[in-house]
MARKE-217698 format. One record per residue: x, z, y of N, C-alpha, C in turn. Coordinates in steps of 0.1 Angstrom, whole numbers, padded with zeros to 4 digits, always signed. Example, Ala and Ser with C-alpha at 12.3 -4.5 7.8 and 13.67 -1.06 7.14 Angstrom:
+0132+0078-0057+0123+0078-0045+0132+0078-0033/+0128+0071-0022+0137+0071-0011+0129+0079+0000/
This chain:
+0992+1234+0910+1002+1239+0918+1000+1253+0922/+1010+1266+0917+1008+1274+0921+1010+1275+0937/+0997+1289+0942+0999+1289+0958+1009+1302+0960/+1013+1299+0973+1023+1307+0979+1019+1316+0986/+1026+1327+0985+1023+1341+0991+1034+1347+0999/+1032+1352+1012+1044+1358+1019+1039+1369+1024/+1048+1381+1028+1046+1388+1035+1041+1393+1046/+1045+1379+1057+1046+1381+1072+1036+1363+1072/+1039+1358+1068+1035+1340+1070+1021+1344+1055/+1013+1331+1064+1004+1329+1054+1000+1312+1049/+0996+1309+1038+0994+1296+1037+0981+1288+1034/+0971+1297+1025+0961+1291+1023+0948+1291+1032/+0950+1279+1038+0940+1280+1049+0933+1266+1051/+0922+1265+1051+0917+1254+1047+0920+1239+1057/+0923+1241+1071+0924+1231+1076+0941+1230+1073/+0952+1237+1072+0967+1237+1068+0968+1230+1056/+0958+1231+1046+0964+1228+1030+0955+1212+1033/+0949+1206+1042+0947+1192+1042+0959+1185+1050/+0968+1193+1051+0982+1189+1058+0989+1182+1045/+0985+1192+1030+0992+1186+1020+0987+1169+1014/+0979+1162+1021+0975+1149+1017+0983+1139+1024/+0991+1147+1035+0999+1138+1043+1017+1145+1037/+1015+1151+1030+1027+1157+1022+1035+1167+1031/+1028+1177+1039+1032+1185+1043+1029+1201+1042/+1032+1210+1043+1030+1222+1040+1030+1232+1050/+1022+1237+1054+1020+1245+1071+1019+1258+1065/+1028+1268+1069+1029+1281+1068+1027+1288+1084/+1019+1299+1082+1013+1304+1097+1019+1315+1098/+1020+1324+1111+1016+1337+1112+1006+1338+1117/+0999+1347+1112+0984+1353+1114+0984+1365+1122/+0988+1368+1135+0989+1379+1137+0975+1385+1145/+0971+1398+1155+0962+1396+1161+0961+1398+1175/+0955+1386+1180+0952+1382+1193+0950+1393+1206/+0952+1387+1215+0949+1394+1227+0953+1411+1227/+0946+1420+1230+0947+1433+1226+0944+1442+1213/+0939+1433+1200+0934+1438+1190+0944+1448+1186/+0958+1446+1186+0966+1456+1181+0968+1470+1189/+0966+1469+1201+0970+1479+1212+0980+1470+1219/+0987+1458+1216+0996+1449+1226+0987+1439+1230/+0994+1435+1241+0989+1422+1247+0995+1409+1239/+0990+1401+1228+0998+1392+1222+0994+1378+1226/+0984+1376+1237+0983+1365+1241+0982+1366+1258/+0991+1363+1266+0994+1367+1279+0983+1359+1284/+0983+1346+1282+0971+1336+1290+0959+1336+1285/+0955+1345+1277+0939+1341+1271+0931+1345+1279/+0920+1341+1281+0910+1338+1289+0897+1345+1283/+0884+1348+1292+0874+1351+1284+0866+1344+1274/+0866+1334+1279+0864+1320+1268+0872+1321+1257/+0884+1320+1257+0890+1317+1244+0891+1328+1235/+0889+1341+1242+0888+1354+1232+0874+1353+1225/+0866+1350+1233+0851+1348+1225+0851+1338+1216/+0860+1328+1211+0856+1319+1203+0869+1321+1193/+0880+1331+1196+0892+1326+1188+0891+1327+1174/+0900+1317+1170+0903+1313+1154+0903+1329+1146/+0909+1337+1151+0912+1350+1145+0897+1356+1141/+0886+1352+1146+0872+1355+1140+0867+1348+1131/+0870+1335+1126+0866+1327+1117+0870+1327+1107/+0863+1325+1097+0866+1323+1081+0869+1339+1073/+0881+1339+1067+0884+1357+1062+0889+1361+1073/+0891+1360+1086+0894+1367+1098+0886+1378+1098/+0871+1377+1093+0860+1383+1096+0860+1399+1086/+0869+1396+1078+0870+1407+1067+0878+1419+1072/+0871+1429+1071+0879+1444+1076+0894+1444+1074/+0898+1440+1060+0909+1443+1053+0922+1430+1058/+0915+1422+1063+0923+1408+1069+0926+1414+1083/+0916+1417+1088+0919+1421+1103+0928+1434+1105/+0930+1440+1095+0940+1451+1092+0952+1450+1091/+0955+1438+1081+0966+1433+1078+0972+1427+1093/+0964+1421+1097+0969+1411+1110+0974+1420+1119/+0964+1431+1124+0969+1442+1132+0982+1447+1132/+0985+1448+1115+0998+1455+1111+1007+1449+1114/+1008+1433+1109+1018+1427+1113+1024+1424+1127/+1013+1424+1135+1015+1425+1150+1022+1435+1157/+1018+1447+1154+1023+1459+1159+1039+1459+1149/+1041+1453+1137+1055+1452+1135+1063+1443+1146/+1056+1437+1148+1064+1426+1159+1068+1433+1173/+1058+1439+1175+1061+1450+1190+1069+1459+1188/+1065+1474+1177+1073+1481+1176+1086+1484+1166/+1087+1470+1157+1100+1472+1148+1105+1457+1148/+1111+1451+1158+1112+1436+1158+1124+1431+1146/+1133+1439+1143+1142+1437+1135+1139+1438+1120/+1130+1445+1116+1121+1444+1105+1113+1434+1103/+1107+1427+1112+1098+1419+1116+1106+1404+1111/+1116+1402+1119+1124+1392+1120+1131+1390+1104/+1132+1402+1101+1140+1402+1085+1133+1397+1077/+1120+1401+1078+1107+1398+1068+1104+1383+1071/+1100+1378+1080+1100+1364+1089+1111+1355+1082/+1123+1363+1081+1134+1349+1076+1133+1349+1060/+1131+1361+1055+1127+1358+1039+1115+1352+1034/+1103+1350+1043+1094+1343+1041+1094+1329+1044/+1108+1325+1055+1107+1314+1055+1116+1309+1045/+1125+1313+1039+1134+1310+1029+1125+1307+1018/+1116+1318+1014+1110+1313+1002+1098+1305+1004/+1092+1300+1017+1084+1290+1017+1094+1277+1018/+1102+1275+1018+1115+1265+1018+1112+1257+1005/+1117+1271+0997+1118+1269+0983+1104+1266+0978/+1097+1271+0979+1081+1267+0974+1078+1250+0976/+1080+1247+0991+1080+1237+0993+1083+1224+0986/+1100+1229+0984+1108+1217+0981+1104+1215+0964/+1099+1227+0957+1097+1229+0942+1080+1219+0942/+1076+1215+0953+1063+1211+0956+1062+1198+0960/+1075+1193+0963+1073+1180+0970+1069+1178+0981/+1067+1189+0989+1059+1189+1002+1075+1194+1014/+1066+1183+1024+1079+1190+1037+1071+1202+1045/+1080+1213+1048+1077+1224+1051+1074+1227+1066/+1066+1230+1073+1064+1233+1085+1060+1246+1090/+1063+1252+1102+1058+1264+1104+1052+1265+1118/+1041+1272+1118+1033+1276+1134+1034+1291+1131/+1041+1296+1142+1044+1312+1141+1035+1319+1151/+1023+1311+1159+1019+1318+1162+1001+1312+1162/+0998+1314+1153+0984+1311+1145+0972+1315+1152/+0974+1328+1157+0963+1334+1162+0969+1341+1176/+0977+1340+1177+0989+1348+1190+0995+1337+1198/+1000+1343+1209+1004+1334+1222+1023+1339+1225/+1029+1345+1215+1039+1352+1218+1051+1343+1219/+1054+1334+1213+1064+1322+1218+1073+1329+1205/+1066+1334+1192+1076+1340+1180+1088+1326+1177/+1084+1316+1178+1094+1307+1168+1105+1303+1178/+1109+1311+1192+1117+1307+1194+1130+1319+1191/+1125+1325+1183+1139+1336+1174+1138+1328+1162/+1133+1316+1158+1138+1310+1147+1138+1295+1143/+1138+1290+1157+1142+1277+1158+1154+1270+1157/+1161+1280+1160+1176+1275+1165+1186+1277+1147/+1179+1288+1141+1186+1286+1130+1180+1277+1119/+1170+1272+1120+1165+1262+1111+1163+1250+1118/+1171+1242+1126+1171+1230+1132+1164+1220+1128/+1166+1219+1116+1164+1208+1102+1148+1207+1101/+1141+1221+1106+1126+1224+1098+1116+1223+1115/+1108+1218+1106+1097+1216+1120+1090+1232+1124/+1088+1233+1133+1078+1244+1140+1066+1238+1147/+1057+1243+1150+1050+1238+1163+1037+1250+1162/+1031+1249+1177+1023+1261+1182+1010+1251+1192/+1002+1259+1198+0994+1259+1208+0996+1270+1217/+0997+1269+1228+1001+1276+1239+0992+1275+1250/+0988+1287+1261+0982+1286+1274+0991+1289+1285/+1002+1290+1280+1013+1294+1289+1022+1284+1292/+1024+1277+1303+1032+1265+1310+1047+1267+1302/+1050+1281+1307+1067+1283+1302+1069+1282+1291/+1060+1287+1279+1062+1285+1265+1065+1267+1266/+1058+1258+1272+1064+1245+1269+1076+1240+1274/+1082+1247+1285+1094+1241+1290+1103+1249+1280/+1102+1262+1275+1109+1265+1263+1107+1259+1253/+1101+1251+1246+1099+1242+1236+1106+1231+1236/+1108+1222+1249+1115+1214+1253+1129+1213+1250/+1133+1227+1251+1149+1226+1246+1153+1226+1231/+1140+1222+1226+1141+1223+1209+1136+1210+1203/+1144+1204+1196+1136+1190+1192+1127+1197+1178/+1130+1207+1173+1121+1209+1165+1107+1219+1165/+1107+1218+1178+1093+1231+1183+1083+1221+1189/+1072+1217+1187+1062+1211+1190+1057+1219+1196/+1049+1217+1210+1036+1227+1218+1028+1219+1223/+1016+1224+1219+1003+1216+1225+0998+1227+1236/+0995+1223+1248+0986+1231+1258+0972+1232+1253/+0965+1242+1255+0954+1247+1251+0948+1251+1263/+0937+1242+1267+0930+1241+1278+0918+1254+1282/+0920+1258+1291+0910+1268+1290+0902+1266+1303/+0891+1274+1307+0882+1276+1318+0893+1278+1332/+0902+1287+1330+0912+1287+1341+0923+1278+1341/+0925+1266+1337+0933+1256+1338+0928+1250+1351/+0935+1250+1360+0932+1241+1375+0938+1230+1377/+0930+1222+1387+0930+1211+1386+0946+1211+1391/+0953+1216+1398+0969+1214+1396+0976+1216+1386/+0970+1223+1377+0977+1226+1366+0977+1211+1353/+0963+1209+1356+0960+1197+1348+0968+1184+1353/+0968+1185+1367+0978+1172+1374+0990+1171+1366/+1000+1185+1365+1012+1185+1361+1010+1180+1345/+1002+1187+1338+1000+1185+1324+0998+1168+1323/+0993+1161+1331+0989+1149+1329+1000+1137+1334/+1009+1139+1338+1019+1134+1345+1033+1138+1336/+1029+1148+1325+1040+1151+1314+1038+1146+1301/+1045+1147+1293+1044+1143+1278+1033+1149+1270/+1031+1163+1274+1024+1173+1269+1010+1166+1262/+1004+1172+1253+0993+1174+1244+0984+1178+1251/+0973+1176+1254+0961+1188+1255+0952+1193+1249/+0948+1201+1241+0941+1206+1231+0925+1209+1240/+0914+1206+1236+0903+1205+1243+0889+1211+1233/+0886+1223+1233+0875+1225+1226+0857+1222+1230/+0854+1213+1223+0842+1207+1227+0828+1214+1216/+0817+1210+1223+0807+1210+1212+0804+1200+1205/+0802+1187+1214+0796+1176+1209+0815+1168+1211/+0821+1165+1199+0835+1158+1197+0834+1145+1202/+0838+1140+1214+0843+1131+1216+0847+1120+1201/+0840+1105+1201+0846+1100+1189+0865+1094+1193/+0869+1092+1182+0883+1088+1180+0881+1073+1188/+0891+1070+1194+0892+1054+1197+0888+1057+1213/+0880+1062+1216+0876+1066+1233+0890+1071+1237/+0888+1072+1251+0897+1078+1263+0893+1086+1272/+0898+1097+1272+0896+1108+1282+0906+1110+1291/+0906+1110+1304+0914+1114+1318+0924+1106+1312/+0924+1089+1309+0933+1081+1309+0939+1081+1296/+0936+1092+1288+0948+1094+1278+0940+1090+1260/+0947+1087+1252+0941+1086+1237+0938+1100+1234/+0926+1099+1224+0923+1114+1218+0923+1113+1204/+0931+1122+1199+0932+1126+1182+0924+1138+1178/+0922+1138+1167+0912+1146+1162+0920+1158+1158/+0919+1171+1164+0925+1183+1161+0919+1192+1149/+0909+1183+1143+0903+1191+1131+0912+1184+1118/+0912+1172+1118+0918+1163+1105+0928+1174+1097/+0936+1174+1105+0950+1184+1100+0953+1191+1110/+0961+1201+1105+0967+1211+1117+0983+1202+1124/+0984+1191+1116+0999+1190+1120+1000+1182+1136/+0999+1191+1144+1003+1185+1156+1011+1175+1163/+1027+1180+1154+1037+1174+1156+1037+1159+1154/+1027+1154+1150+1024+1139+1139+1017+1133+1155/+1011+1140+1162+1000+1135+1172+1006+1121+1181/+1019+1122+1184+1027+1117+1194+1028+1121+1208/+1027+1116+1217+1027+1122+1232+1017+1119+1241/+1014+1127+1250+1003+1125+1262+0990+1119+1255/+0984+1127+1246+0974+1126+1238+0963+1139+1245/+0951+1132+1241+0941+1146+1245+0938+1152+1225/+0937+1162+1224+0936+1168+1211+0919+1174+1209/+0913+1169+1203+0896+1173+1206+0896+1185+1196/+0889+1194+1195+0886+1204+1186+0872+1207+1188/+0864+1209+1173+0857+1215+1173+0854+1233+1173/+0848+1241+1181+0848+1253+1180+0846+1259+1166/+0851+1269+1162+0850+1276+1150+0850+1288+1151/+0857+1298+1160+0859+1312+1163+0842+1318+1161/+0845+1330+1152+0828+1337+1148+0819+1340+1160/+0828+1345+1173+0820+1349+1184+0816+1339+1190/+0819+1329+1189+0814+1312+1197+0803+1304+1193/+0799+1310+1177+0790+1302+1171+0775+1306+1175/+0774+1304+1187+0761+1305+1195+0753+1293+1198/+0739+1296+1201+0737+1283+1206+0745+1275+1222/+0740+1267+1225+0753+1262+1236+0747+1268+1248/+0734+1270+1254+0735+1279+1266+0740+1292+1262/+0737+1301+1249+0745+1311+1248+0762+1310+1248/+0767+1298+1244+0779+1297+1249+0785+1296+1259/+0776+1289+1269+0779+1286+1282+0780+1296+1292/+0775+1309+1285+0774+1322+1289+0783+1332+1288/+0785+1332+1274+0793+1341+1266+0811+1333+1267/+0812+1323+1268+0826+1313+1270+0829+1310+1281/+0820+1312+1293+0826+1314+1311+0832+1298+1308/+0827+1286+1303+0830+1273+1303+0842+1267+1298/+0848+1276+1287+0857+1274+1275+0855+1260+1270/+0841+1261+1263+0838+1251+1255+0832+1241+1265/+0837+1227+1264+0830+1221+1270+0819+1211+1262/+0809+1208+1269+0796+1202+1263+0801+1184+1254/+0808+1180+1264+0814+1165+1256+0824+1161+1266/+0827+1148+1262+0840+1141+1272+0835+1141+1283/+0819+1138+1286+0814+1133+1301+0819+1147+1310/+0819+1160+1306+0818+1172+1311+0834+1175+1315/+0844+1169+1304+0855+1169+1309+0859+1163+1321/+0857+1148+1320+0859+1140+1335+0852+1146+1345/+0840+1153+1346+0832+1158+1358+0840+1168+1364/+0844+1177+1352+0852+1187+1356+0867+1187+1364/+0872+1175+1361+0885+1169+1366+0883+1156+1375/+0872+1153+1380+0871+1143+1388+0879+1141+1395/+0883+1150+1403+0897+1148+1416+0908+1140+1407/+0910+1141+1394+0919+1133+1389+0922+1120+1391/+0908+1116+1388+0904+1101+1384+0912+1090+1393/
């Protein structure tokens, strides 16, 4: 199978290619998070998530890759017309490639940002699946208007008990990073857990799930004690730590 290459979107990612085993091809926009580009591309970011961001993992550590992601993010802010045109061409190309390879295409347009990029493309691609993670509750409400845009809320150290109560009362899935990932089959905060590391296909998780993640970002690969200091509690030790943090909701 020949690998697909785009101008704005990326494909050859370890976890997204795992989706091929399930018949899906995930195409992702990997931009520059937070203020790496000079623009704030992650309005809901926290100290902890910035310290462990996927942006710094794998090939993201290479200078040329960082430069490309910064360039694409600047294009989004400075020349959205060109950005949109390039994205539309990539989506069309990705759809053709997936069809030739008997794969179902899906698109994650905030792979390392939290801009809500998909809002500009979901309506013109109503039969295609889009998905994202977000720390912005407003993004969840936005996605609920579209049957083809699935959003998973990303927990941070800034998530309040009040916000968590609202999330647990909704159909939203909640992604949580752990040092010691709880076993599949257990329940947390009254919810079934699913692995966020097996594939990136979050839209197949169902509703009202806790999505467990193992920390991956380069800045977060330290000892447990160092992580507790550098990430301000963003990464939880284990399931018991989650239950303790939100004990008031039990």
